[in-house]
NUDODREN-563554 format. One record per residue (C-alpha): residue number from 1; residue in one letter; z negated, y negated, x negated. Coordinates in pm, 1 decimal, padded with zeros to 6 digits. Layout:
BEGIN
NODE  pos  code         Z         Y         X
NODE  NUM     a         Z         Y         X
...
END
This chain:
BEGIN
NODE  pos  code         Z         Y         X
NODE    1     v  -09263.0  -12381.3  -12448.5
NODE    2     a  -09038.3  -12132.0  -12626.6
NODE    3     m  -08742.3  -11946.9  -12476.1
NODE    4     d  -08855.2  -11634.0  -12284.6
NODE    5     e  -09222.2  -11730.9  -12321.0
NODE    6     s  -09439.6  -11615.4  -12031.0
NODE    7     i  -09538.1  -11926.1  -11832.3
NODE    8     a  -09656.4  -11793.1  -11495.5
NODE    9     e  -09736.9  -11489.2  -11283.5
NODE   10     v  -09554.0  -11463.0  -10950.6
NODE   11     e  -09695.5  -11235.4  -10682.7
NODE   12     t  -09472.9  -11102.3  -10405.6
NODE   13     d  -09565.5  -10861.0  -10129.2
NODE   14     k  -09469.8  -10572.8  -10359.1
NODE   15     a  -09583.1  -10661.3  -10710.3
NODE   16     t  -09712.2  -10920.0  -10953.7
NODE   17     m  -09458.5  -11013.5  -11221.6
NODE   18     e  -09459.5  -11241.4  -11523.0
NODE   19     m  -09205.9  -11525.8  -11521.9
NODE   20     q  -09046.7  -11622.2  -11852.8
NODE   21     s  -08915.1  -11966.8  -11946.3
NODE   22     f  -08535.8  -11986.4  -11922.3
NODE   23     d  -08523.4  -12258.1  -12193.5
NODE   24     e  -08733.8  -12420.8  -12462.9
NODE   25     g  -08895.8  -12759.8  -12425.3
NODE   26     t  -09209.4  -12929.5  -12299.5
NODE   27     l  -09379.8  -12839.0  -11972.1
NODE   28     y  -09405.3  -13189.8  -11827.2
NODE   29     r  -09517.0  -13136.3  -11469.5
NODE   30     i  -09646.3  -12850.8  -11249.6
NODE   31     y  -09577.7  -12875.9  -10875.5
NODE   32     v  -09757.9  -12566.2  -10747.6
NODE   33     k  -10129.2  -12495.2  -10760.0
NODE   34     e  -10262.3  -12157.8  -10866.8
NODE   35     g  -10272.1  -11918.3  -10570.7
NODE   36     e  -10050.9  -12140.1  -10351.3
NODE   37     a  -09785.3  -11968.5  -10136.9
NODE   38     v  -09439.9  -12122.9  -10174.4
NODE   39     p  -09104.4  -12051.9  -10005.4
NODE   40     l  -08810.1  -11897.5  -10184.4
NODE   41     g  -08624.5  -12158.4  -10390.0
NODE   42     a  -08913.6  -12403.0  -10419.4
NODE   43     r  -08948.7  -12581.8  -10751.9
NODE   44     l  -09249.7  -12479.0  -10959.6
NODE   45     a  -09248.4  -12704.9  -11264.9
NODE   46     m  -09047.6  -12956.5  -11470.7
NODE   47     l  -08935.1  -12868.8  -11823.9
NODE   48     l  -08811.8  -13146.6  -12055.0
NODE   49     e  -08586.6  -13083.6  -12351.8
NODE   50     e  -08688.3  -13209.1  -12694.8
NODE   51     g  -08649.0  -13587.6  -12703.8
NODE   52     e  -08579.7  -13611.1  -12330.8
NODE   53     a  -08763.5  -13898.2  -12163.0
NODE   54     p  -08967.4  -13821.6  -11852.9
NODE   55     p  -08832.9  -13960.9  -11524.9
NODE   56     a  -08949.7  -14301.2  -11412.0
NODE   57     e  -09238.3  -14319.7  -11171.6
NODE   58     g  -09111.0  -14242.3  -10823.5
NODE   59     e  -08782.5  -14105.8  -10952.8
NODE   60     d  -08723.9  -13742.7  -10859.4
NODE   61     p  -08456.2  -13569.6  -11070.5
NODE   62     v  -08480.1  -13255.5  -10863.2
NODE   63     s  -08414.7  -13228.0  -10493.6
NODE   64     a  -08714.4  -13171.3  -10274.3
NODE   65     p  -08817.7  -12811.5  -10222.9
NODE   66     p  -08701.8  -12645.0  -09904.7
NODE   67     t  -08934.5  -12673.0  -09612.0
NODE   68     p  -09070.0  -12334.5  -09507.2
NODE   69     s  -08921.3  -12221.8  -09179.5
NODE   70     s  -09132.7  -12102.8  -08894.4
NODE   71     s  -09042.1  -11746.9  -08989.3
NODE   72     s  -09176.1  -11783.0  -09344.4
NODE   73     e  -09484.1  -11582.5  -09405.0
NODE   74     k  -09799.8  -11790.3  -09438.7
NODE   75     v  -10110.9  -11655.0  -09601.4
NODE   76     s  -10427.0  -11741.1  -09414.9
NODE   77     p  -10782.7  -11614.5  -09432.6
NODE   78     e  -10861.0  -11307.0  -09228.1
NODE   79     p  -11045.4  -11406.6  -08907.6
NODE   80     t  -11410.6  -11323.5  -08892.4
NODE   81     s  -11488.9  -11056.4  -08634.8
NODE   82     n  -11689.1  -11171.4  -08333.8
NODE   83     a  -11875.6  -10842.0  -08345.2
NODE   84     e  -12077.3  -10963.0  -08644.1
NODE   85     p  -12154.0  -11333.4  -08591.4
NODE   86     s  -12419.5  -11333.5  -08862.5
NODE   87     h  -12157.2  -11285.7  -09137.2
NODE   88     s  -11994.9  -11620.0  -09218.5
NODE   89     n  -11718.5  -11683.1  -09468.9
NODE   90     s  -11963.9  -11854.8  -09704.4
NODE   91     l  -12226.6  -11653.4  -09886.2
NODE   92     t  -12584.0  -11776.9  -09907.1
NODE   93     k  -12846.6  -11666.1  -10149.3
NODE   94     t  -13119.9  -11465.5  -09983.5
NODE   95     e  -13468.8  -11577.4  -10070.4
NODE   96     e  -13709.0  -11322.8  -10208.5
NODE   97     p  -13948.5  -11221.8  -09934.5
NODE   98     n  -14262.9  -11288.0  -10138.2
NODE   99     s  -14169.8  -11624.0  -10296.0
NODE  100     g  -14395.5  -11930.0  -10264.2
NODE  101     d  -14568.1  -11983.5  -09930.5
NODE  102     r  -14317.8  -11777.3  -09733.9
NODE  103     v  -14501.6  -11448.7  -09774.5
NODE  104     k  -14427.9  -11177.8  -09521.1
NODE  105     a  -14775.1  -11056.8  -09424.0
NODE  106     s  -14963.4  -10974.0  -09108.1
NODE  107     p  -15231.7  -11222.6  -08991.7
NODE  108     l  -15503.3  -10963.7  -09061.2
NODE  109     a  -15370.6  -10906.2  -09412.9
NODE  110     k  -15373.9  -11282.1  -09478.1
NODE  111     r  -15734.1  -11316.0  -09360.3
NODE  112     i  -15854.0  -11022.8  -09572.4
NODE  113     a  -15665.1  -11162.5  -09871.9
NODE  114     r  -15848.1  -11496.3  -09837.7
NODE  115     e  -16181.3  -11318.6  -09812.5
NODE  116     k  -16112.6  -11086.0  -10107.7
NODE  117     g  -15938.5  -11343.6  -10326.8
NODE  118     v  -15614.1  -11145.6  -10342.7
NODE  119     e  -15290.0  -11334.2  -10418.1
NODE  120     l  -15037.6  -11212.2  -10163.9
NODE  121     s  -14733.2  -11325.4  -10365.0
NODE  122     r  -14810.1  -11057.3  -10624.5
NODE  123     l  -14807.5  -10770.5  -10374.5
NODE  124     s  -14526.9  -10549.7  -10251.9
NODE  125     g  -14561.6  -10474.6  -09884.0
NODE  126     t  -14540.1  -10125.4  -09740.3
NODE  127     g  -14495.2  -10236.4  -09380.6
NODE  128     p  -14169.4  -10274.7  -09187.6
NODE  129     g  -13918.4  -10487.7  -09378.1
NODE  130     g  -14149.4  -10513.4  -09679.5
NODE  131     r  -14426.0  -10681.1  -09476.0
NODE  132     i  -14770.6  -10684.5  -09640.5
NODE  133     v  -15027.8  -10510.6  -09422.4
NODE  134     k  -15403.5  -10453.8  -09431.6
NODE  135     k  -15397.4  -10144.8  -09656.4
NODE  136     d  -15189.5  -10325.4  -09918.6
NODE  137     v  -15453.4  -10598.3  -09952.0
NODE  138     l  -15744.7  -10352.4  -09955.1
NODE  139     s  -15576.3  -10141.7  -10222.1
NODE  140     a  -15520.2  -10449.4  -10436.3
NODE  141     a  -15879.0  -10561.6  -10385.6
NODE  142     t  -16014.3  -10228.6  -10514.4
NODE  143     g  -15777.1  -10229.1  -10811.5
NODE  144     t  -15573.6  -09925.8  -10703.1
NODE  145     a  -15252.2  -10109.2  -10629.3
NODE  146     k  -15010.6  -10210.5  -10902.0
NODE  147     a  -14839.4  -10535.1  -10820.4
NODE  148     k  -14468.4  -10540.3  -10886.2
NODE  149     p  -14204.9  -10799.9  -10814.2
NODE  150     a  -13990.9  -10744.0  -10508.7
NODE  151     p  -13637.7  -10634.6  -10598.8
NODE  152     a  -13377.5  -10905.4  -10569.1
NODE  153     n  -13135.1  -10869.9  -10280.3
NODE  154     l  -12771.9  -10805.5  -10376.3
NODE  155     e  -12524.8  -11042.9  -10215.1
NODE  156     d  -12222.1  -10937.4  -10010.6
NODE  157     r  -11881.1  -11054.3  -10127.5
NODE  158     r  -11573.2  -11138.0  -09924.0
NODE  159     i  -11263.7  -11051.8  -10127.8
NODE  160     p  -10935.9  -11198.9  -09996.9
NODE  161     l  -10647.5  -10952.3  -09979.8
NODE  162     t  -10381.2  -10987.0  -10245.3
NODE  163     g  -10019.0  -10956.9  -10139.3
NODE  164     m  -10004.6  -10607.6  -10288.9
NODE  165     r  -10323.3  -10487.4  -10115.5
NODE  166     r  -10201.0  -10628.5  -09782.3
NODE  167     v  -09872.1  -10436.5  -09809.4
NODE  168     i  -10054.8  -10116.5  -09911.9
NODE  169     a  -10278.6  -10149.1  -09605.9
NODE  170     q  -09987.4  -10214.7  -09369.7
NODE  171     r  -09762.2  -09937.5  -09500.2
NODE  172     l  -10028.8  -09667.5  -09516.0
NODE  173     l  -10157.7  -09755.7  -09169.3
NODE  174     e  -09798.8  -09734.4  -09044.5
NODE  175     s  -09758.5  -09398.4  -09217.5
NODE  176     k  -10073.8  -09239.4  -09076.5
NODE  177     t  -10019.2  -09369.1  -08723.0
NODE  178     s  -09643.3  -09313.6  -08686.6
NODE  179     i  -09567.6  -09006.9  -08902.7
NODE  180     p  -09690.6  -08661.1  -08790.6
NODE  181     h  -09834.0  -08534.4  -09119.6
NODE  182     f  -09884.3  -08167.4  -09201.4
NODE  183     y  -10044.3  -08030.1  -09517.1
NODE  184     l  -09979.1  -07727.6  -09740.0
NODE  185     h  -10151.1  -07622.5  -10062.6
NODE  186     i  -10081.9  -07386.4  -10352.2
NODE  187     e  -10270.1  -07281.2  -10664.3
NODE  188     v  -10053.8  -07256.3  -10976.0
NODE  189     d  -10122.8  -07047.8  -11286.9
NODE  190     a  -10105.9  -07327.1  -11544.9
NODE  191     a  -10156.6  -07111.2  -11855.0
NODE  192     p  -09780.7  -07063.1  -11925.2
NODE  193     l  -09721.9  -07435.3  -11878.3
NODE  194     m  -09999.5  -07528.0  -12123.1
NODE  195     t  -09868.5  -07279.5  -12379.9
NODE  196     a  -09514.6  -07417.2  -12351.2
NODE  197     r  -09640.5  -07774.8  -12377.3
NODE  198     q  -09842.6  -07694.3  -12688.7
NODE  199     q  -09541.9  -07531.7  -12856.3
NODE  200     l  -09299.4  -07810.2  -12763.5
NODE  201     n  -09539.3  -08083.2  -12875.7
NODE  202     a  -09599.7  -07908.0  -13207.7
NODE  203     e  -09224.1  -07903.7  -13264.3
NODE  204     a  -09198.4  -08268.6  -13156.2
NODE  205     e  -09469.0  -08367.5  -13403.6
NODE  206     n  -09278.1  -08203.1  -13688.7
NODE  207     s  -08941.3  -08348.9  -13586.9
NODE  208     g  -09054.9  -08689.0  -13462.3
NODE  209     g  -08961.3  -08604.7  -13104.2
NODE  210     v  -09120.3  -08700.0  -12772.6
NODE  211     k  -09462.0  -08555.4  -12690.4
NODE  212     l  -09479.7  -08424.1  -12334.7
NODE  213     t  -09758.7  -08459.4  -12079.3
NODE  214     v  -09849.8  -08215.3  -11804.1
NODE  215     n  -09715.2  -08469.8  -11556.5
NODE  216     d  -09373.4  -08457.4  -11725.2
NODE  217     f  -09351.7  -08085.1  -11645.1
NODE  218     v  -09461.2  -08153.3  -11285.9
NODE  219     l  -09192.1  -08419.8  -11242.1
NODE  220     r  -08921.1  -08190.7  -11376.0
NODE  221     a  -09040.7  -07899.7  -11159.4
NODE  222     a  -09051.8  -08123.7  -10849.8
NODE  223     v  -08691.2  -08228.5  -10907.2
NODE  224     k  -08569.1  -07872.1  -10972.5
NODE  225     a  -08747.2  -07748.0  -10659.3
NODE  226     a  -08590.0  -08028.1  -10451.6
NODE  227     l  -08245.8  -07921.9  -10574.2
NODE  228     a  -08326.0  -07569.0  -10455.6
NODE  229     v  -08462.9  -07690.9  -10117.6
NODE  230     p  -08268.7  -08014.0  -10045.5
NODE  231     a  -08408.7  -08046.5  -09692.3
NODE  232     v  -08724.8  -08208.0  -09834.2
NODE  233     n  -08525.4  -08490.6  -09995.3
NODE  234     a  -08471.0  -08666.0  -09663.8
NODE  235     s  -08604.6  -08922.0  -09419.2
NODE  236     f  -08623.2  -08972.9  -09041.8
NODE  237     d  -08389.4  -09240.2  -08902.6
NODE  238     g  -08423.3  -09277.4  -08526.1
NODE  239     d  -08174.7  -09029.4  -08380.3
NODE  240     a  -08078.7  -08869.3  -08713.1
NODE  241     i  -08213.0  -08728.6  -09038.5
NODE  242     i  -08076.9  -08874.5  -09361.6
NODE  243     q  -08053.6  -08612.1  -09636.3
NODE  244     y  -08011.2  -08778.8  -09973.2
NODE  245     g  -07777.3  -08657.9  -10244.7
NODE  246     d  -07956.5  -08803.8  -10546.7
NODE  247     i  -08327.0  -08748.7  -10604.2
NODE  248     h  -08491.2  -09085.0  -10666.9
NODE  249     l  -08840.2  -08990.2  -10780.5
NODE  250     s  -09127.6  -09227.5  -10696.7
NODE  251     v  -09436.1  -09182.2  -10914.7
NODE  252     a  -09770.4  -09336.9  -10818.1
NODE  253     v  -09921.4  -09552.2  -11094.2
NODE  254     a  -10267.7  -09708.9  -11065.1
NODE  255     v  -10281.1  -10074.2  -11173.0
NODE  256     e  -10553.9  -10336.4  -11165.1
NODE  257     q  -10433.4  -10482.3  -10835.4
NODE  258     g  -10391.7  -10148.6  -10655.5
NODE  259     l  -10114.1  -09892.1  -10662.9
NODE  260     v  -09741.5  -09911.1  -10733.0
NODE  261     t  -09472.4  -09643.1  -10711.5
NODE  262     p  -09192.8  -09716.5  -10959.2
NODE  263     v  -08877.0  -09511.5  -10908.9
NODE  264     i  -08692.8  -09287.5  -11156.7
NODE  265     r  -08331.5  -09312.1  -11037.9
NODE  266     s  -08118.0  -08997.8  -11007.4
NODE  267     a  -08392.6  -08788.6  -11164.2
NODE  268     q  -08184.5  -08471.4  -11127.6
NODE  269     r  -07956.4  -08599.6  -11405.7
NODE  270     l  -08241.2  -08625.2  -11659.3
NODE  271     d  -08376.7  -08344.0  -11874.8
NODE  272     l  -08747.3  -08297.7  -11950.0
NODE  273     t  -08752.5  -08537.2  -12245.0
NODE  274     e  -08549.7  -08803.8  -12064.4
NODE  275     l  -08781.8  -08783.1  -11763.8
NODE  276     s  -09080.6  -08826.3  -11994.5
NODE  277     l  -08930.5  -09136.5  -12156.7
NODE  278     a  -08835.7  -09286.8  -11820.0
NODE  279     m  -09186.4  -09228.6  -11684.1
NODE  280     k  -09356.7  -09378.9  -11990.0
NODE  281     s  -09133.9  -09686.7  -11970.0
NODE  282     l  -09201.4  -09745.7  -11599.8
NODE  283     a  -09576.5  -09687.3  -11635.0
NODE  284     d  -09590.8  -09936.7  -11922.8
NODE  285     k  -09398.8  -10193.3  -11717.9
NODE  286     a  -09629.9  -10136.9  -11420.7
NODE  287     r  -09946.8  -10194.9  -11623.2
NODE  288     n  -09799.4  -10505.4  -11786.9
NODE  289     k  -09664.0  -10649.3  -11459.7
NODE  290     r  -09301.5  -10627.6  -11569.1
NODE  291     l  -09157.7  -10408.5  -11293.3
NODE  292     t  -08859.4  -10555.8  -11112.8
NODE  293     p  -08818.2  -10521.2  -10733.6
NODE  294     e  -08522.5  -10286.5  -10794.3
NODE  295     e  -08750.2  -10052.1  -10990.4
NODE  296     m  -08990.3  -10023.4  -10696.9
NODE  297     q  -08763.8  -09938.6  -10403.8
NODE  298     g  -08527.7  -09666.4  -10288.9
NODE  299     g  -08743.5  -09363.5  -10372.7
NODE  300     t  -08677.1  -09039.9  -10182.5
NODE  301     l  -08968.9  -08824.0  -10302.8
NODE  302     t  -09314.5  -08921.7  -10433.8
NODE  303     i  -09554.9  -08761.3  -10683.2
NODE  304     s  -09921.6  -08863.3  -10694.5
NODE  305     n  -10122.5  -08708.8  -10979.4
NODE  306     l  -10500.8  -08760.3  -10990.2
NODE  307     g  -10563.7  -08481.0  -11239.6
NODE  308     a  -10641.1  -08731.5  -11514.9
NODE  309     y  -10927.2  -08861.3  -11297.1
NODE  310     g  -11086.8  -08516.5  -11269.1
NODE  311     i  -10978.2  -08455.6  -10907.8
NODE  312     d  -10919.3  -08085.4  -10842.0
NODE  313     s  -10729.1  -08124.6  -10514.7
NODE  314     f  -10652.6  -08384.6  -10249.0
NODE  315     d  -10411.2  -08474.9  -09969.5
NODE  316     a  -10184.6  -08778.0  -10007.8
NODE  317     i  -10040.4  -09010.9  -09743.8
NODE  318     i  -09661.3  -09007.6  -09710.6
NODE  319     n  -09481.0  -09309.0  -09856.3
NODE  320     p  -09243.9  -09414.9  -09572.7
NODE  321     p  -08955.9  -09372.0  -09511.1
NODE  322     q  -08982.4  -09061.0  -09730.5
NODE  323     s  -09062.3  -08726.9  -09568.5
NODE  324     m  -09279.3  -08568.4  -09837.9
NODE  325     i  -09533.7  -08645.9  -10109.6
NODE  326     l  -09692.8  -08413.1  -10364.8
NODE  327     a  -10062.9  -08441.8  -10454.8
NODE  328     v  -10129.5  -08294.9  -10800.4
NODE  329     g  -10480.1  -08205.1  -10914.5
NODE  330     a  -10636.8  -08134.8  -11251.8
NODE  331     i  -10590.6  -07813.4  -11450.1
NODE  332     v  -10921.5  -07629.8  -11419.2
NODE  333     k  -11057.9  -07339.1  -11622.8
NODE  334     k  -11200.4  -07079.2  -11384.5
NODE  335     p  -11251.7  -06702.4  -11352.5
NODE  336     v  -10947.3  -06525.3  -11207.0
NODE  337     v  -10851.1  -06165.4  -11133.4
NODE  338     n  -10558.7  -06042.2  -11345.0
NODE  339     e  -10303.7  -05770.7  -11261.9
NODE  340     s  -10545.7  -05504.7  -11388.6
NODE  341     d  -10811.6  -05623.7  -11143.0
NODE  342     e  -11017.6  -05762.3  -11430.1
NODE  343     i  -11203.6  -06091.4  -11408.2
NODE  344     v  -11081.7  -06310.0  -11695.4
NODE  345     p  -11074.6  -06683.5  -11778.9
NODE  346     g  -10773.7  -06860.4  -11629.8
NODE  347     l  -10618.6  -07204.4  -11595.3
NODE  348     r  -10534.3  -07312.1  -11242.5
NODE  349     m  -10384.5  -07624.9  -11088.2
NODE  350     n  -10390.3  -07715.1  -10718.4
NODE  351     i  -10092.5  -07894.3  -10565.5
NODE  352     g  -10081.1  -08025.6  -10210.0
NODE  353     l  -09778.1  -08117.4  -10001.4
NODE  354     s  -09793.4  -08371.8  -09719.7
NODE  355     g  -09484.8  -08349.0  -09499.7
NODE  356     d  -09330.0  -08540.3  -09210.8
NODE  357     h  -09299.4  -08275.6  -08939.2
NODE  358     r  -09013.0  -08465.9  -08775.5
NODE  359     v  -08801.7  -08387.5  -09082.9
NODE  360     v  -08959.8  -08094.2  -09265.2
NODE  361     d  -09093.4  -07781.8  -09093.8
NODE  362     g  -09384.7  -07586.6  -09235.1
NODE  363     a  -09159.4  -07301.3  -09347.6
NODE  364     v  -08935.0  -07542.9  -09539.2
NODE  365     g  -09238.3  -07698.3  -09704.4
NODE  366     a  -09359.6  -07350.4  -09799.6
NODE  367     q  -09019.6  -07267.3  -09952.6
NODE  368     y  -09034.3  -07584.8  -10157.8
NODE  369     l  -09384.4  -07507.6  -10288.1
NODE  370     a  -09276.5  -07153.3  -10376.5
NODE  371     e  -08991.5  -07296.3  -10585.9
NODE  372     l  -09228.6  -07547.3  -10743.5
NODE  373     r  -09471.9  -07271.4  -10841.1
NODE  374     k  -09188.6  -07065.0  -10988.1
NODE  375     f  -09076.0  -07346.4  -11216.5
NODE  376     l  -09428.9  -07435.6  -11328.3
NODE  377     e  -09527.8  -07075.2  -11399.0
NODE  378     q  -09198.5  -07011.5  -11581.3
NODE  379     p  -09162.2  -07338.1  -11774.2
NODE  380     i  -08867.0  -07204.3  -11974.7
NODE  381     l  -08664.0  -07271.4  -11656.7
NODE  382     l  -08744.9  -07641.7  -11686.5
NODE  383     l  -08551.9  -07660.0  -12013.1
NODE  384     l  -08227.7  -07542.4  -11852.0
END
């Protein structure tokens, strides 16, 4: 094993991360099975240096791992609901209804089949549950029915929750049941934004600079709008509202295991290009399981953009303890009415705001969206 070589994946309740070797040597012994839950501080493996002899049988060079306390979280299978006793934890293969001697047919159909010399296993029944009935046999006997094999049944699967999926379920359930959501929507003229992006990217291509995405403009506009309406950059805290000074921007990133929201710290200090670089770095870390816990906590405002998936508009669930989340849709070409009352082609983007009504009133949310629209429709302001 080489220094810094990836030797394991460690899954916490927040993320799955690769673990690198802290030294070089030979991986002599592994103490933990794949998928096993272990307490903090438990030993995972033994690494021997070059030329180092393995310990004698029964000799333990490392102290025993700490015993999990009663408060340690234990992962156990989800209990099977009593409402559906027919669904067990093990999956059995369902036999095809028309296989061998176990043919589903009415007694009359069986008798007629014997008399007519019709092989029931070659028929597809039209009766309830695929049962072969009299007319099926008569049709086959006269040559009008085309025998076809019965389609194979698809099996159900029970998929255990990963640590990440369990936390997503818990936090979003908490959000929807404890936070009074309200929803606002705007439609943004995206033509100026697309023109500015095209011009800036053309210049970046010539100078070797950073190419910008639509999402980069949205992030910058969200930050600028939050500076103009600071009441949205807050959270509810029992008998008080905490209004944050810095804007720590959480951005939803889809990964194989679910969804993570890495945080761009003090986003108000970054210009458009710096925001773009920070976002690309965090997204790359997320997809390669290299995010640290510090990079996934402390956000004060969240952006969720499903435009790349072809979603025109949607409502997002607030990421607690934050008080607001933006839901960004795709840029769509559609007919619009211009200032001369003419119907012309236009580019439009829908953005939704989900707010915590304990912290943000509807009027404040509307002010924020008005500022957001201003910055997106006048992208020159995002360069200041």
